[in-house]
Each structure stands twice: as structure tokens, then as C-alpha cells.
C-alpha positions as a Markdown table, in Angstrom:
| # | Residue | x | y | z |
|---|---|---|---|---|
| 1 | Met | 18.6 | -4.4 | 30.2 |
| 2 | Phe | 17.8 | -6.2 | 26.9 |
| 3 | Lys | 19.2 | -5.4 | 23.5 |
| 4 | Ile | 18.9 | -7.5 | 20.4 |
| 5 | Ser | 21.5 | -7.2 | 17.7 |
| 6 | Thr | 20.4 | -10.0 | 15.2 |
| 7 | Glu | 17.5 | -11.4 | 14.0 |
| 8 | Asp | 16.5 | -14.4 | 11.5 |
| 9 | Gly | 12.9 | -14.5 | 10.7 |
| 10 | Asn | 11.4 | -14.3 | 14.3 |
| 11 | Ala | 14.3 | -15.7 | 16.1 |
| 12 | Arg | 16.2 | -13.6 | 17.5 |
| 13 | Leu | 19.6 | -13.2 | 19.4 |
| 14 | Gly | 20.5 | -10.8 | 22.2 |
| 15 | Thr | 21.8 | -10.0 | 25.4 |
| 16 | Leu | 19.9 | -9.5 | 28.9 |
| 17 | Lys | 21.5 | -7.8 | 31.3 |
| 18 | Thr | 21.3 | -8.4 | 35.1 |
| 19 | Arg | 23.2 | -7.1 | 38.0 |
| 20 | His | 25.0 | -11.0 | 37.9 |
| 21 | Gly | 26.4 | -10.3 | 34.7 |
| 22 | Glu | 25.0 | -10.4 | 30.8 |
| 23 | Val | 23.5 | -13.9 | 29.3 |
| 24 | Lys | 23.4 | -14.4 | 25.4 |
| 25 | Thr | 19.9 | -14.8 | 24.2 |
| 26 | Pro | 18.3 | -17.5 | 23.5 |
| 27 | Phe | 19.4 | -19.2 | 26.9 |
| 28 | Phe | 18.3 | -22.2 | 28.7 |
| 29 | Met | 18.1 | -22.4 | 32.2 |
| 30 | Pro | 18.5 | -25.6 | 34.3 |
| 31 | Val | 16.0 | -26.3 | 36.9 |
| 32 | Ala | 17.4 | -25.6 | 40.7 |
| 33 | Thr | 14.0 | -25.9 | 42.5 |
| 34 | Lys | 15.2 | -26.0 | 46.0 |
| 35 | Ala | 18.8 | -24.2 | 45.4 |
| 36 | Thr | 20.4 | -27.2 | 43.9 |
| 37 | Ala | 20.7 | -28.9 | 40.2 |
| 38 | Lys | 19.9 | -32.5 | 41.4 |
| 39 | Thr | 22.9 | -34.8 | 41.6 |
| 40 | Leu | 25.1 | -31.4 | 40.0 |
| 41 | Thr | 27.5 | -29.4 | 42.4 |
| 42 | Pro | 28.3 | -26.2 | 41.6 |
| 43 | Glu | 31.6 | -27.0 | 40.0 |
| 44 | Asp | 29.7 | -29.4 | 37.2 |
| 45 | Leu | 27.9 | -26.2 | 36.2 |
| 46 | Gln | 31.2 | -24.2 | 35.9 |
| 47 | Ile | 31.8 | -27.0 | 33.8 |
| 48 | Cys | 29.3 | -26.7 | 31.5 |
| 49 | Lys | 29.5 | -23.5 | 31.3 |
| 50 | Val | 25.8 | -22.6 | 32.7 |
| 51 | Glu | 25.1 | -19.2 | 33.1 |
| 52 | Ala | 21.9 | -19.0 | 34.3 |
| 53 | Leu | 19.4 | -20.9 | 36.3 |
| 54 | Ile | 16.1 | -20.7 | 38.2 |
| 55 | Ser | 15.1 | -22.1 | 41.8 |
| 56 | Asn | 12.1 | -22.1 | 43.0 |
| 57 | Ser | 10.9 | -19.1 | 46.3 |
| 58 | Leu | 7.9 | -21.0 | 47.4 |
| 59 | His | 10.5 | -23.7 | 47.8 |
| 60 | Leu | 12.9 | -21.6 | 49.6 |
| 61 | Phe | 10.0 | -19.6 | 51.8 |
| 62 | Leu | 9.2 | -23.4 | 52.7 |
| 63 | Arg | 12.5 | -25.1 | 53.5 |
| 64 | Pro | 15.1 | -24.0 | 54.5 |
| 65 | Gly | 13.6 | -20.7 | 55.0 |
| 66 | Val | 14.2 | -16.8 | 53.8 |
| 67 | Asp | 16.1 | -16.3 | 57.2 |
| 68 | Val | 18.5 | -19.1 | 56.3 |
| 69 | Leu | 19.5 | -17.8 | 52.9 |
| 70 | Glu | 19.7 | -14.1 | 54.2 |
| 71 | Leu | 22.3 | -15.3 | 56.8 |
| 72 | His | 24.2 | -16.5 | 53.8 |
| 73 | Gly | 24.0 | -13.2 | 52.3 |
| 74 | Gly | 21.3 | -14.4 | 49.5 |
| 75 | Leu | 20.5 | -17.5 | 47.0 |
| 76 | His | 24.0 | -16.9 | 45.1 |
| 77 | Lys | 26.2 | -17.1 | 48.0 |
| 78 | Phe | 23.9 | -19.9 | 49.9 |
| 79 | Met | 24.4 | -22.4 | 46.8 |
| 80 | Lys | 27.7 | -21.0 | 45.5 |
| 81 | Phe | 26.2 | -19.8 | 42.1 |
| 82 | Asp | 27.9 | -16.4 | 40.6 |
| 83 | Gly | 25.6 | -16.6 | 37.4 |
| 84 | Val | 22.1 | -15.2 | 36.7 |
| 85 | Ile | 19.2 | -16.7 | 38.7 |
| 86 | Phe | 15.5 | -16.3 | 38.1 |
| 87 | Thr | 13.1 | -17.2 | 40.9 |
| 88 | Asp | 9.4 | -18.3 | 40.2 |
| 89 | Ser | 6.7 | -17.2 | 42.3 |
| 90 | Gly | 5.0 | -20.5 | 43.1 |
| 91 | Gly | 2.0 | -20.0 | 40.5 |
| 92 | Phe | 3.2 | -23.4 | 39.4 |
| 93 | Gln | 2.7 | -25.3 | 42.5 |
| 94 | Met | -1.2 | -24.7 | 42.5 |
| 95 | Ile | -1.2 | -27.8 | 39.6 |
| 96 | Arg | 0.9 | -29.7 | 42.1 |
| 97 | Lys | -0.7 | -32.1 | 44.4 |
| 98 | Gly | -0.8 | -31.1 | 48.0 |
| 99 | Phe | 0.1 | -27.1 | 47.5 |
| 100 | Phe | -2.9 | -25.7 | 46.7 |
| 101 | Ile | -5.7 | -24.9 | 48.7 |
| 102 | Asp | -7.7 | -21.3 | 47.0 |
| 103 | Ala | -7.4 | -18.7 | 44.9 |
| 104 | Asn | -9.1 | -15.0 | 45.1 |
| 105 | Glu | -8.0 | -11.6 | 44.3 |
| 106 | Lys | -5.8 | -11.1 | 47.3 |
| 107 | Gly | -3.4 | -14.0 | 46.0 |
| 108 | Ile | -3.0 | -17.8 | 46.5 |
| 109 | Thr | -3.3 | -19.5 | 49.9 |
| 110 | Phe | -0.8 | -22.4 | 49.8 |
| 111 | Arg | -0.7 | -25.8 | 52.3 |
| 112 | Ser | 3.1 | -26.7 | 53.1 |
| 113 | Pro | 3.3 | -30.2 | 52.6 |
| 114 | Tyr | 6.0 | -30.5 | 55.3 |
| 115 | Asn | 3.6 | -29.6 | 58.5 |
| 116 | Gly | 0.4 | -28.4 | 56.8 |
| 117 | Lys | 0.3 | -25.2 | 57.8 |
| 118 | Lys | -1.2 | -22.5 | 55.3 |
| 119 | Tyr | 0.3 | -19.4 | 54.0 |
| 120 | Leu | -1.4 | -16.7 | 52.0 |
| 121 | Phe | 0.4 | -15.7 | 48.9 |
| 122 | Thr | 0.1 | -12.2 | 47.8 |
| 123 | Pro | 1.4 | -10.3 | 44.5 |
| 124 | Glu | 3.1 | -7.9 | 47.5 |
| 125 | Phe | 4.8 | -10.7 | 49.5 |
| 126 | Ser | 5.8 | -13.1 | 47.3 |
| 127 | Lys | 7.9 | -10.3 | 45.6 |
| 128 | Glu | 9.1 | -9.5 | 49.1 |
| 129 | Ile | 10.1 | -13.3 | 49.5 |
| 130 | Gln | 11.9 | -13.1 | 46.1 |
| 131 | Gln | 14.1 | -9.6 | 47.2 |
| 132 | Arg | 15.0 | -10.9 | 50.5 |
| 133 | Ile | 16.4 | -14.0 | 48.1 |
| 134 | Gly | 18.4 | -12.1 | 46.1 |
| 135 | Ser | 17.4 | -13.0 | 42.8 |
| 136 | Asp | 17.8 | -11.0 | 40.0 |
| 137 | Val | 14.8 | -11.9 | 38.0 |
| 138 | Ala | 11.2 | -12.3 | 40.0 |
| 139 | Met | 8.8 | -13.8 | 38.2 |
| 140 | Met | 5.3 | -12.2 | 39.0 |
| 141 | Leu | 2.7 | -14.6 | 41.2 |
| 142 | Asp | 0.5 | -15.7 | 38.9 |
| 143 | Tyr | -3.0 | -18.4 | 38.4 |
| 144 | Cys | -1.2 | -21.7 | 36.8 |
| 145 | Ala | -4.4 | -23.5 | 35.2 |
| 146 | Glu | -3.6 | -27.2 | 35.1 |
| 147 | Tyr | -4.3 | -28.8 | 31.5 |
| 148 | Pro | -7.2 | -29.4 | 30.7 |
| 149 | Thr | -9.2 | -27.0 | 32.1 |
| 150 | Ser | -12.5 | -25.4 | 31.3 |
| 151 | Tyr | -13.1 | -22.4 | 30.0 |
| 152 | Glu | -14.5 | -20.6 | 32.6 |
| 153 | Glu | -11.2 | -21.6 | 34.7 |
| 154 | Ala | -8.6 | -20.3 | 32.2 |
| 155 | Lys | -10.5 | -17.3 | 32.5 |
| 156 | Arg | -10.4 | -17.1 | 35.9 |
| 157 | Ser | -6.5 | -17.5 | 35.9 |
| 158 | Val | -6.5 | -14.8 | 33.3 |
| 159 | Glu | -8.3 | -12.1 | 35.5 |
| 160 | Leu | -6.9 | -13.0 | 38.7 |
| 161 | Thr | -3.3 | -13.6 | 37.0 |
| 162 | Thr | -3.8 | -9.3 | 35.3 |
| 163 | Ile | -5.4 | -8.4 | 39.0 |
| 164 | Trp | -2.0 | -9.5 | 40.5 |
| 165 | Ala | 0.2 | -8.3 | 37.6 |
| 166 | Ala | -1.1 | -4.9 | 38.2 |
| 167 | Arg | 0.0 | -5.2 | 41.9 |
| 168 | Phe | 3.2 | -6.7 | 41.5 |
| 169 | Pro | 5.9 | -4.0 | 42.7 |
| 170 | Lys | 8.0 | -3.8 | 39.5 |
| 171 | Asn | 10.7 | -0.9 | 40.7 |
| 172 | Thr | 12.0 | -1.9 | 43.8 |
| 173 | Ser | 16.3 | -2.3 | 43.6 |
| 174 | Lys | 18.3 | -3.9 | 40.6 |
| 175 | Gln | 16.1 | -7.1 | 40.5 |
| 176 | Leu | 14.4 | -7.4 | 37.4 |
| 177 | Asn | 10.6 | -8.0 | 37.2 |
| 178 | Phe | 9.0 | -10.8 | 34.5 |
| 179 | Gly | 5.2 | -10.8 | 33.7 |
| 180 | Ile | 3.4 | -14.5 | 33.2 |
| 181 | Val | 1.1 | -14.8 | 30.6 |
| 182 | Gln | -2.1 | -17.2 | 31.0 |
| 183 | Gly | -5.2 | -19.2 | 29.4 |
| 184 | Ser | -4.6 | -22.7 | 28.7 |
| 185 | Val | -5.7 | -23.2 | 25.0 |
| 186 | Tyr | -8.0 | -20.8 | 24.6 |
| 187 | Glu | -6.8 | -18.1 | 21.7 |
| 188 | Asp | -9.0 | -15.0 | 23.0 |
| 189 | Leu | -8.0 | -15.4 | 26.9 |
| 190 | Arg | -4.4 | -15.9 | 25.5 |
| 191 | Arg | -4.5 | -12.4 | 23.4 |
| 192 | Lys | -6.2 | -11.0 | 26.5 |
| 193 | Ser | -3.5 | -11.7 | 29.0 |
| 194 | Ala | -1.2 | -10.7 | 26.1 |
| 195 | Lys | -2.4 | -7.1 | 26.0 |
| 196 | Asp | -3.5 | -7.0 | 29.9 |
| 197 | Leu | 0.0 | -7.6 | 30.8 |
| 198 | Ala | 2.0 | -5.6 | 27.8 |
| 199 | Ser | 0.4 | -2.2 | 29.2 |
| 200 | Met | 2.5 | -3.1 | 32.2 |
| 201 | Asp | 6.1 | -1.8 | 33.0 |
| 202 | Phe | 7.4 | -5.5 | 33.2 |
| 203 | Asp | 11.1 | -5.8 | 32.2 |
| 204 | Gly | 10.1 | -9.2 | 30.2 |
| 205 | Tyr | 7.4 | -11.3 | 30.0 |
| 206 | Gly | 6.9 | -15.4 | 30.9 |
| 207 | Ile | 4.8 | -17.5 | 28.9 |
| 208 | Gly | 2.8 | -20.1 | 31.1 |
| 209 | Gly | 0.6 | -22.5 | 31.5 |
| 210 | Leu | 2.1 | -24.4 | 28.6 |
| 211 | Ser | 3.9 | -27.5 | 28.3 |
| 212 | Ile | 1.9 | -29.4 | 30.8 |
| 213 | Gly | 0.4 | -32.0 | 28.8 |
| 214 | Glu | -1.5 | -30.0 | 25.5 |
| 215 | Pro | -0.8 | -31.3 | 22.0 |
| 216 | Lys | 2.9 | -29.4 | 20.7 |
| 217 | Asn | 1.1 | -28.0 | 18.0 |
| 218 | Val | -1.4 | -26.2 | 20.2 |
| 219 | Met | 1.6 | -25.2 | 22.5 |
| 220 | Tyr | 3.2 | -23.5 | 19.8 |
| 221 | Arg | -0.4 | -22.0 | 18.1 |
| 222 | Met | -0.3 | -20.1 | 22.0 |
| 223 | Val | 3.2 | -18.8 | 21.5 |
| 224 | Glu | 2.5 | -17.5 | 17.8 |
| 225 | Ile | -0.2 | -15.5 | 19.6 |
| 226 | Val | 1.3 | -14.5 | 22.7 |
| 227 | Asn | 4.8 | -13.4 | 21.1 |
| 228 | Ser | 2.2 | -11.0 | 17.8 |
| 229 | Ile | 0.7 | -9.1 | 21.0 |
| 230 | Leu | 4.0 | -8.9 | 23.8 |
| 231 | Pro | 6.7 | -6.0 | 23.2 |
| 232 | Glu | 9.3 | -6.7 | 20.8 |
| 233 | Lys | 12.1 | -4.7 | 22.7 |
| 234 | Asn | 11.2 | -7.1 | 25.7 |
| 235 | Pro | 12.9 | -10.9 | 26.1 |
| 236 | Arg | 10.1 | -13.6 | 26.0 |
| 237 | Tyr | 10.5 | -16.9 | 28.1 |
| 238 | Leu | 8.7 | -20.0 | 27.4 |
| 239 | Met | 8.4 | -21.7 | 30.9 |
| 240 | Gly | 9.0 | -25.4 | 31.5 |
| 241 | Val | 10.2 | -26.2 | 27.9 |
| 242 | Gly | 13.7 | -28.0 | 27.3 |
| 243 | Ser | 13.6 | -30.5 | 24.4 |
| 244 | Pro | 15.8 | -29.1 | 21.7 |
| 245 | Leu | 13.4 | -29.6 | 18.9 |
| 246 | Glu | 10.8 | -28.1 | 21.1 |
| 247 | Ile | 13.5 | -25.2 | 21.5 |
| 248 | Val | 13.9 | -24.2 | 18.1 |
| 249 | Glu | 10.4 | -24.2 | 17.2 |
| 250 | Ser | 10.0 | -22.1 | 19.7 |
| 251 | Val | 13.1 | -19.9 | 18.9 |
| 252 | Met | 11.6 | -19.6 | 15.3 |
| 253 | Arg | 8.3 | -18.1 | 17.0 |
| 254 | Gly | 10.3 | -15.6 | 18.9 |
| 255 | Val | 10.7 | -17.2 | 22.3 |
| 256 | Asp | 14.3 | -16.2 | 23.9 |
| 257 | Ile | 14.7 | -17.8 | 27.6 |
| 258 | Phe | 14.0 | -21.8 | 28.3 |
| 259 | Asp | 13.7 | -23.8 | 31.5 |
| 260 | Ser | 12.8 | -27.8 | 31.9 |
| 261 | Val | 14.0 | -30.6 | 34.3 |
| 262 | Phe | 14.3 | -31.9 | 31.0 |
| 263 | Pro | 18.2 | -32.8 | 31.1 |
| 264 | Thr | 18.5 | -33.7 | 35.0 |
| 265 | Arg | 15.5 | -35.9 | 34.7 |
| 266 | Asn | 16.5 | -37.5 | 32.0 |
| 267 | Gly | 19.9 | -38.3 | 33.3 |
| 268 | Arg | 18.3 | -39.2 | 36.2 |
| 269 | His | 16.5 | -41.5 | 34.8 |
| 270 | Gly | 19.2 | -43.4 | 32.2 |
| 271 | Thr | 18.4 | -40.9 | 28.7 |
| 272 | Ala | 21.2 | -39.4 | 27.4 |
| 273 | Ile | 20.5 | -36.3 | 25.1 |
| 274 | Thr | 23.0 | -36.6 | 22.2 |
| 275 | Trp | 23.5 | -35.0 | 18.5 |
| 276 | Gln | 22.2 | -38.8 | 17.3 |
| 277 | Gly | 18.9 | -38.6 | 19.7 |
| 278 | Met | 17.9 | -39.6 | 22.6 |
| 279 | Leu | 20.1 | -42.5 | 24.0 |
| 280 | Asn | 18.0 | -45.2 | 26.9 |
| 281 | Ile | 21.9 | -46.1 | 28.2 |
| 282 | Arg | 19.6 | -48.7 | 30.4 |
| 283 | Lys | 19.1 | -51.0 | 27.4 |
| 284 | Ser | 20.9 | -54.2 | 26.9 |
| 285 | Asp | 22.2 | -52.8 | 23.5 |
| 286 | Tyr | 25.2 | -50.7 | 25.4 |
| 287 | Arg | 26.2 | -53.7 | 27.6 |
| 288 | Thr | 29.3 | -53.8 | 25.7 |
| 289 | Asp | 29.8 | -50.5 | 23.6 |
| 290 | Thr | 32.9 | -49.0 | 24.5 |
| 291 | Arg | 32.2 | -46.0 | 23.0 |
| 292 | Pro | 31.6 | -42.4 | 24.4 |
| 293 | Leu | 28.0 | -41.4 | 25.1 |
| 294 | Asp | 28.1 | -38.5 | 21.9 |
| 295 | Glu | 31.9 | -38.2 | 20.4 |
| 296 | Glu | 31.2 | -34.6 | 19.8 |
| 297 | Cys | 30.9 | -33.6 | 23.2 |
| 298 | Ser | 34.0 | -32.6 | 25.4 |
| 299 | Cys | 32.0 | -33.2 | 28.7 |
| 300 | Pro | 34.0 | -35.0 | 31.4 |
| 301 | Thr | 31.2 | -37.8 | 31.4 |
| 302 | Cys | 32.2 | -38.6 | 27.9 |
| 303 | Gln | 35.7 | -37.6 | 28.0 |
| 304 | Asn | 36.4 | -40.3 | 30.8 |
| 305 | Phe | 33.7 | -43.1 | 30.5 |
| 306 | Thr | 32.2 | -45.9 | 28.0 |
| 307 | Arg | 28.7 | -46.1 | 27.2 |
| 308 | Ala | 29.0 | -49.8 | 29.2 |
| 309 | Tyr | 30.4 | -48.1 | 32.3 |
| 310 | Leu | 27.5 | -46.4 | 32.7 |
| 311 | His | 25.0 | -48.8 | 31.2 |
| 312 | His | 26.6 | -51.3 | 34.1 |
| 313 | Leu | 26.0 | -48.0 | 36.7 |
| 314 | Leu | 22.4 | -47.4 | 35.8 |
| 315 | Arg | 21.6 | -50.9 | 35.8 |
| 316 | Glu | 23.3 | -51.1 | 39.6 |
| 317 | Lys | 21.7 | -47.8 | 40.4 |
| 318 | Glu | 24.8 | -46.2 | 41.6 |
| 319 | Ile | 24.3 | -42.7 | 42.3 |
| 320 | Leu | 27.4 | -41.9 | 39.9 |
| 321 | Gly | 25.6 | -42.8 | 37.1 |
| 322 | Met | 22.9 | -40.7 | 37.6 |
| 323 | His | 25.4 | -37.8 | 38.3 |
| 324 | Leu | 27.2 | -38.5 | 35.0 |
| 325 | Leu | 24.6 | -38.5 | 32.8 |
| 326 | Ser | 22.9 | -35.5 | 34.5 |
| 327 | Leu | 26.5 | -33.7 | 34.1 |
| 328 | His | 26.1 | -34.9 | 30.4 |
| 329 | Asn | 22.7 | -34.0 | 29.5 |
| 330 | Val | 23.3 | -30.5 | 31.2 |
| 331 | Cys | 26.8 | -29.9 | 29.4 |
| 332 | Phe | 25.0 | -31.1 | 26.3 |
| 333 | Met | 22.3 | -28.2 | 26.6 |
| 334 | Thr | 24.5 | -25.6 | 27.0 |
| 335 | His | 26.1 | -26.6 | 24.0 |
| 336 | Phe | 22.9 | -26.9 | 21.9 |
| 337 | Met | 22.0 | -23.2 | 22.5 |
| 338 | Lys | 25.7 | -21.8 | 21.9 |
| 339 | Arg | 25.3 | -23.8 | 18.2 |
| 340 | Leu | 21.6 | -22.7 | 18.2 |
| 341 | Arg | 22.6 | -18.7 | 18.9 |
| 342 | Glu | 25.4 | -19.5 | 15.7 |
| 343 | Glu | 22.6 | -21.1 | 13.4 |
| 344 | Ile | 20.4 | -17.8 | 14.0 |
| 345 | His | 23.5 | -15.7 | 13.1 |
| 346 | Gln | 24.3 | -17.2 | 9.9 |
| 347 | Asn | 20.9 | -17.4 | 9.0 |
| 348 | Ser | 20.9 | -21.2 | 8.4 |
| 349 | Leu | 17.8 | -21.7 | 11.3 |
| 350 | Gln | 15.8 | -23.8 | 9.0 |
| 351 | Asn | 18.5 | -26.1 | 8.1 |
| 352 | Phe | 19.3 | -26.6 | 12.1 |
| 353 | Lys | 15.5 | -27.4 | 12.2 |
| 354 | Lys | 15.9 | -30.1 | 9.6 |
| 355 | Asp | 18.5 | -32.1 | 10.8 |
| 356 | Leu | 17.0 | -32.2 | 14.1 |
| 357 | Glu | 13.9 | -33.7 | 13.6 |
| 358 | Lys | 15.7 | -36.5 | 11.7 |
| 359 | Val | 16.9 | -37.5 | 15.5 |
| 360 | Phe | 14.7 | -36.0 | 17.6 |
């Protein structure tokens, strides 16, 4: 299921094996919350060599409905993606306005933002939905506390997450099952949550409730604490982190898997991720710039269009501009992760980080 091949300090090279193929770690997943990576087609994802995505089972349960996915033979066929698909349980929607009603030992009660209908998501029901959807990796139902939050609320999130983790069905079908460590920014709670979940039979572990507003040095400290406790033989997944420098910092602390809306959201808002740093293509500096976004990039955007053309599209609010920047950003992230794996293999991660610090 997961095999580590090389280590550089706490950084690891490995392979995660799923029923839809193997993925080399560390890897990054674009977010396809509602069965699409925003503005990108399945062909775009193939061009960018995207091997894994994450979707949200709560959103897909609400729309289009699990019955519709089953009519198509599952999520892979529904969205025409034959790579690895993770599905989140919906716990993160606890901090999203309009979804959360209540949480107790039974589970989480959500309100549909579409019709106001209430649904109780238990650990068992969350697993059932993810299994019917047909994802390769199911994330457990977890209690995601917002930031900032009180110690008492964070403690409650850990207690309920542990209760739900014990009830989350783990040995069903060929679907992998990941636990999620909570605890906000409180060191003792992070330790307790990591110890609780490490004692359970999960295939991998998510680190949740971070990258939601806390200082970066605090996030890194929480990652260090959690990874010092979680089993080394299992993959570790820092949820919601996607900027290049943060990925490198986290890999150096033992993280293997990442996901974020970082590339597609930046693309839709006119910012390109390049080896020269973040470029806001909406700026007037690019009105007459005939260079590609990134001369080191071989994506279709960089091979065919100038910064000036992209600037024009964005200023005119043309959808094509958002599409082309998102395409470049996702391709960049795939190439970046490949380069990162090479640096780990060559034991040169420290020098790579120093180079990134100059531009990010």
C-alpha cells in the first residue's frame, strides 16, 4: 500500500498503491470539490500529468447525489478521470458558513445550502457515501475547529474525532482509509489526537485543522509534533497546503501528500506560479510583455501565449484567461513536485529550499 524508498532527513520518497494505480510521494492533489478542478477539463489534467485529485463527498452527496454517480459507475467515470481520487468527509465544512448545525458523539448535522434540508453525517454514513462514490481513499469524518478557537473547543474536537475514528469502518472493499489528526494549535491536544489515531488501523493519516489562518511557524510546529508520533510506515497528508515553499518546509518535516485550491484559485484571480515567483499578470507591467509566463515551462499556455495576451484576457475578464493561467499553475505544481522528488533523491533538499526562499 505504501512503501518508502529513500529518505533525506525527515523527507521521504515513497509509493502509494491504490486500486487506480500507484503515485510517487511526495505528491500534490488539485482540488476537485464538486467533481471538477475549476476551469480545467479532464484532457487538461492529462496534459499536466495530474495523477491524483481530491473531491468532497458531502458536496457530491448534496449535488448531484450519490445515485447519479452510481448511474455512471462511480466518480472516476462520472468526471472522466482515471487516476487516484481521494474524497474528504465534509468535516472541513464545519467552518464554512451555511453548512454546520451541530456535532455530538453521533456525528455532524449539516444543513444543505441548496434547500435547507438537514442531514446527520455519522462516521458510518460518511464511509458508506465514499464507498458508493468509489473513491480510492476515504477520509474519516472529523471535527474541524475553526481558527482561532478556544482550548475547550479544540479539546472537544479531539474527543469527538477520536470517538468517530473508532467507528469509521476501515476494512471494507479495496478503498484505503485515512484518519485525521486534530487539535488546533495546542501542542498537548495535537499529541493526544496523534496518539489516539496512531493506535487505530488506518492506512494513512491526514493532518487537519491547519492552514486556516494560524501563523506559519505554528503550523510547522504542529506538523513536527504530529509526525513525531504517527507511524513512520504510513503516509502523512497535510490537508489544505499548496504553496511551493510551504510544501518544501512540510516535506522536510515528514509530510508525503498535499492538496490545495492554491493553483486554480490563483489562476482564476490572475496570478501565475513560476520559477521566478508569483506573477500578478493583471498588472500593467505585462501589457506589452511578449515573453511566456515561465520560460522553463512546457505547458500549452507557456508554449503558445504571451504574458501580454494573458494580461489582455484577464483585464477583459475572459474565461479563457482564467483557464490558461489555471492550466499553467496546475502543470507547474506537477513539475514542481517531480523536481522536489529529484532533490530528495539527490539529498539536496536544503539547497533547493534556499533557492525557493529567494523567490517565494
